[in-house]
N, C-alpha and C positions, 0 to 999 in steps of 0.2 A: 504494500500500500504506500501511498505518498502522504507525508505530513508536511504541510507548507511547501509542497513541491519537491521534497527530498525523499529518497527511498528509505523505507524502514521495514524491517522484518515484523510482520504483524504478530508473530508468535512471541516476540520479545518485548512487547510494549502493552501497556494497559490503556484503554480509552481515557480513563480518569486522569492519566498523566498528561493528556493533551487537551485539557479543557480550554476552549477558545481557539485552538489550532484548526487549520483547514485540513481535513482528512479526506483523501480521495481513494476509493477502491475501484476495482474494475468497472463497477456499475456507473461510476462517475466519469469514466473515460469515454464510454460509448454504449449504445444499446443495439440489439439485433437489427432494428429498423434504421438506425443511424450510426453506423460504425465510424470510429475515428480513422484517420489515415493509417495509423499503425495497425489497428485491428484489420483493416482491409488488406494491408500488406501481408500480415500473417496469413490471412485467408488466401491471397494471391500466390504466395510462396509455399503453401502447405507447411507452415512453420509450427505446426503442432501435430501431435499424434494422439495420445490418450487424453490430452486436455488438462491433466492435473496441474501442471506447472504454468499453463498459459496465462492465467490472470496475473501471477507474479512476474512472469517474463514481460508482459505488456506494460504493467505498472513500472517496472524497472527500466524498460526501454523508453518509456515516455519521459522519465527523468533524464535518462542518458541523452536523448535528443535535445532537451533543454540545456544540459551541460555543454554539449557540442555547440549549440547556437550561441551560448555565452562565452565560448572559447576557453572553457575550463580545462586544464591539463589533467591527465590521469597519471597513474603510477608508471606507465610505460611510455609516456610522452617524451620524445627526444627533444622537442622544442617547446619549452614551457610558455613562451610568448605566443606561439602560433601552432598549437597542437592540431593534428589532423585526426579528428574523431571518426573519419571514414575509413581508416585503416583497420584491417581485420584484427590485428593484435590490440588496437585501442578498444574496439567493440568487445572483444573477448574479455579483456581485463575489466572493463566497466560492468559487464554482465556476469562476471565470475561467481558471484554469490548465488546465482540462480541455477539450480540443478535440474536437468531434464533426464529422467530415466530412459526415455525413448531415443535419446540422442538426435533430436531434431535441430541441433545447434547450427549446422550449415544453413538450413533454411531460415532459422531465426536471424542469423547474420544477414542473409539476403533481404529479409523483410525490413530490418532496421536500415540497411543501406538504401533500400528503395525510398524510404521516407526521408532519410538524410539527404539523398540526392535531390529530392523534390523540394525540400524546405530550406536547405542551406543556400545562402545568397550566392549569386553567380561570381561575384568578386572573390569570395572565400574559396569557391570551387576552383577558379582559375589560379589563385595564389598557391593553394595547397597542391594542385596538380603539377605546377612547376617545381615545387620543392621535393616532390616524391618521385620524380621521373626516374631517378637512379635506384629507387628502393625496390629491392628484389621481392620483398613480401607484398608490396602493393600490387605487383603483377601476378601474384599467385591466385589461383581460384580457391573458392571455399569448398573444401571437401573433407570427408572424414568426420571425426568427432571433435568437439570443442577441446582445445588444448591450450596450454600457456604459449605466449609468444616465443618464437624461436630464439635460441641463444646466439651469441656472436659466432660460436663454433659452427652451429648449424647453418648460419648465413655465409660461412666461409671467411669470416673476419678473424684475425688473430690479434690479441692484445700483447702489449709489451710484458705484462705480468704473467702471460700464459706459459706454464711450465709443463713439460711432458712428464707423465707419471712412469715410474719404473716398476716393473712387475717383481713381486717377491713370491717365493715358493716356500711352502712348508712351515709356516709360522706367522706370527703377528708382525706387523710393521709399525 
């Protein structure tokens, strides 16, 4: 659910703790006869299977979209002044608290991207696409299950502090 526009785990808070706050649940985001853009994107991209996690995913993604619009960085943002919330690893990190047992993650990311692409201003889209031209992850497709962003080693980057491990046999090291 959202409390004053921010994501909160409903199981970890009591309503009495938020007297006077604006509380939004899935019912406040859209109804079957008038879906929100995000709910429609979930439907368009088949971003749900059993439906158990869908309300939490949509509430969290609604807050994610607002964070991106406000240019808030996440824990994986490489540029804190101009984070690109449309990168797969950004979306995955921002949605990481939501678990989907059916593994609909690739389609959830596609649904979020659909809404972000339609709602983010053209100038922000142009600016971030110039900055991410060389980004290998940006060019990858969304496949498989939700996973953490790739490490520098997975991206083929090596750091100055990277040391190779030596194998030991027959005992503790």
